N, C-alpha and C positions, 0 to 999 in steps of 0.2 A: 577389267580395266587393271588390274593386279598385274597379270602376264603381261601387257600392252607395258606398263611402266617399269617391269623389269627389264625389258626389251630395251627400251629407251636410256637407261640406265647405264646396261653391261655395254650398248652399243658407244653410249658418249664415253664411257672408260676407254673403251679401245682405241676411237679416235684419238684420243689426249693421250694415249699411251701410258697408260697407269697399267702395273701388274697388280695383277688380284691376289694376293696369298693364296697357296695352297689350292686353287680350284675356286675362288671366291663365286664367279659368275659361271660356271660350267653347267653341263649341260643346256636342256633345250628352255629358255624361258618364257618360251609362248605355249609350252605344250600342255600344260592347267595343272604338273603334276606339284604335289606341297613341296615347297623348299624350306630344307631345315639346312641351317648353318652352325656348324661346331666350333666354338670360340677357347682353343684351350689356355691354357695359362702362358705358353710360348711356344714357341715352333721350334724344331729341331730337338725335339724330346722323344726319344724310343717309346715311351709311356704311352705317349698322346698319337705318336704313330700309329700304335698297337689299338687305341682307343677309336681312330679315326679308320682301320681297317675295320673293324668290329660293326662302326656305322656303315660304311659301306657295304657291307653283307648284308645288312637289314633294308637298307635302302633298295637294293637289288631286287629281294623279296616282296617289300611292300610298295615299289613303284614310287619311291622317293627320289626327289632330285637333295642329294646327300652333299656338303661341301665342307672344308675346312678355312678357316681364316685364322690363323695364327700372328699373336702381337711377335714382334720382334724382340722385346725385352719385356721384362714382367713388371716395369711400371704402369700403376693402375691408370695412368691415361691412355697408355697404349690399346688396354679392352678398350674402355671407352669409347675412343676414337671410333674401333671395328664395331661397336654397337651402335653409335650416332651413323653409321656408315650403310648399316643394316636396316635402321629405322628410314632411312631414307630411301633405300633400294625395295621397300616393303614388301621384306621375307616372309615367310608365313611362320617358321619359328626360329629360335634362338636358343640353342644349348650351349651355356657359358660355366665352365671352370672357375670361379673368380680369385685373383688374386690377393682382391681387397674387397671385400664382400661390402662394407659400409660405402665405400667409392663409388661402388656399381648401382647401389640402390635408387639413385636418382633416375638413372638411365635407363633402367629396368622398370623405373615406374614409366616413365617415355615410350618405352616400346611396348606395353600393356593398355596405355593407354591410346595408340595407334590401331590396337586387334593384334598384336602379333603376340603368339605364344612365344613364354619365358620359361624355361627348366633351368634348374641347376644341377651339374653333373660332377663328380668326383669333388667337387668341393661346393660348400653349400655357402647361401648368402640369405638366412633365416630372417633377418627383419625384412627383406624385400619381397617386390609383389611378385616375386618368381611362383610358378601355379607348383611346381612338383620340384622335388628335388630325387635326382637320381642319386644313391648312396652305394657306395662299394661294399662296405662293413660298417657295424657299429663301432664306434670307438672304444667299447669297451671290448670288444672282440678283440681289437686290432692290438690295442694297451697290453692285454691279457696277453695275447702270444708273444708280442715282441718280449715284453719284460722276462714273459716265463720261459723262452728259449736262449736268453741272456745269460739268465740265473741257471741254467744246466750246464750251462759252460763254465761258469764262475764259480761253482760250490754256493750259489743261493746267498755270496758275501761281495765284499770288497768294493771297490771306488768305481764307478759307470758315469758316463757324459753322454749327451745327445749334441748330434749335428742336426739341423734340421735347414729347411730351405727359407720361405718367407715368412717374417715375424708377423704378419696379418692372415697368413693362410688358415681359416677355421677350422678345416679337417683337422691338418697337422699341429695346430694351438690344440684342440679336444683328445687327439690321440697323447699328448705330452702331459695334459692334465691327467688322463688315466693311467698314463704309465706311471708317472710318481706319485702319485695317490697308490694305487696298485703295489708298487714295490713297496712303499714303505709301510702297509698295510703286512703284504704278505712275505716280505724279506726283510726282515730289523737289520738284519748283519751288511746290508749291501745300503750305499749311498749313492745319492747324485749328487755330483760335485759341480757340474758346469750345464750350460744348453747354449749353444751359439747358432747363430741365423747366416746361412750363406746363400741366399738367394739361390736361382736356379744357376746356378753355375760351379762346376766340378771341381774347376783351378782353385776358386776360393774355397769352398769345401776341403779338400783337401789341405791346403794351406792351414785352415783354422782345425781342423783335426790334429795334424803334426803340432801344432802348438799347445792346444790341449794334451798331447803325450809328455812333451816338454814342461808342463806346468805341473802334470800330476802325474812325478814316476812310478809311483803305487796305483797307478789306474789298471784294471781288469776288465774293462769294458766300455763297447761304445754303440750307440744307436743311428745308424744312419736312418734320419726320420721321413725322406723321400727319394724319391727316384735318382736324383743328381747327388744327395750326399751319399747316397746307399755305396758306389763305387768308391767313392772318395774317402771314406773311412778306411775301408778293407785297403785300399792302395796307401795309404800312411803307414798302417800297422806292416804291411809288406815292406816299405821303404827303410822302415825304422827298425827291421828288422825284431820284430814282436810276434811272429805268429806263433802261437801256442802259448804265451804270456797274457797279449789283451786279444779278447775275443769280439766279434762285432757282428750285430745281426741288423737285418735292413726290411727295407720295402723297395728293394731293387727288383728291373724285369730280369727274369731267368736269362736269356742268353747274357746279357751285359754282365749278371753276377756268377755267370759259369765259373772265369776263371779263377774269381776268389773263392767259390764256393770248392773247387777242387784242388788249391793250395793251401786252404783251411784259415786264410785272411780274413773270410767270411765264412761264420758257422750256419747262419741259417738265413733265408730270406721269406716275410710273412705279405703273402701278396692274396692277391684274387686274380681272375681271369679277365685281364684287361680286355683284350678283343669282347669278351661279355658284357663287360661295361659298356662298351661303344652299343652293342648292337642294342641294350638294353636302353640307351640312351635315344639311338634312333624310333626302337620301337614305342617308347613314351612320346617321344613327339608326334608320332603317328596317333597316337591316342586321343592326345590334345587338340588336335588340326582336324579329326573327325567328329570331336565332341563325345567320345568313346569314355565311359565313365570304368575308373581301376577299381577294381575287385578286391578283397582285404586277399585275394590268392587269386594269381594271375599265372596262365599258362602262356608261358610265351613264345616257347619254341622245344623241341624235343630234349635241347641241351639245358633250359632254364625252367623246369617244371614249377607249379607252387610259388613263385615268387610275391613275396607280401610286399603290402601295402598299407603304408599308416595314415588313416585319413585325419587324424589329429594333429599330425605336422607335415603332411602331405608329402610324404617321403616313402618313394618306391627302393627296395633293399635288395641287391642282388645275393647277398648270401655269406655263408661266413668263411673266414680267412683261410687262401691256403698256405702250407709250410712247405717252401721248394728247397732242398738241400741236392746235394752233389748226386745224391740218387736218384733223382727223379727232374731233374733240372733239364734232361732234355725231351722231357714230355712234351713242353711247351717251347715253340717257335719264335717265338716275339723277344 
């Protein structure tokens, strides 16, 4: 019956001329394959494109019907509307990176009530009824690596600022909390002077970073906390001719950050294998829909052996962060 429902829904959408973003009704709905839909924070971001590529790779290996339904904006209502549509389409599983975890909790509960599996990925909604969070790295691992990378350039002292994305993004806020606490404890001569939020918009983030540089003439460092503010802080330093005086570190994707790594406007990007995160997301969705229990240690693929699962908070962890510099940036093609 579920396959017939999907056929009717996608057929009706086609008749009405509805455009389904990024392949929302791709594949053969009547094939009987498990249908998994990835809902990123917003469309048009290289980071989420890389996650989607990893998910598609896993889908080919596990015979899943994988697609991405990306909102046009980071407004919580846009993700909620997509999840409502997916509930009506009776998909098998939804993998969502919540922009606002609290806002998504009710619709996640509704999806679960309809028998649809829901997992969060990249960003968690820990108070919702999601079944599993596919985590890229621990807040401690990311926060420590970011601060250590910055302090290595600033002489473990000076003023620094953070340019983040959405103020409600749980993962970013967890990283910031750890960075703040760790910097205060480990580097007492350094001081966080400001944290600002730019949404998922590079232009806004660049403007805010330049304003920070103007307000704090003695600034020695900035952290680009997300993949859109990552190039922004480096661009601001480049535009204001402060390379070598103000250092930046970020969580930018390798090829996006390559020009900044090469000219020194970005010292290091702290990330993880984003395609592997997408692969792990699809693999986890397959386990949920098959009813296969996750083990404390999971050999996901030859490239992802021994992936840890914590049953206490239902989190599966990709692993430790990657440290990307001008020397190794070309090892990563996204």
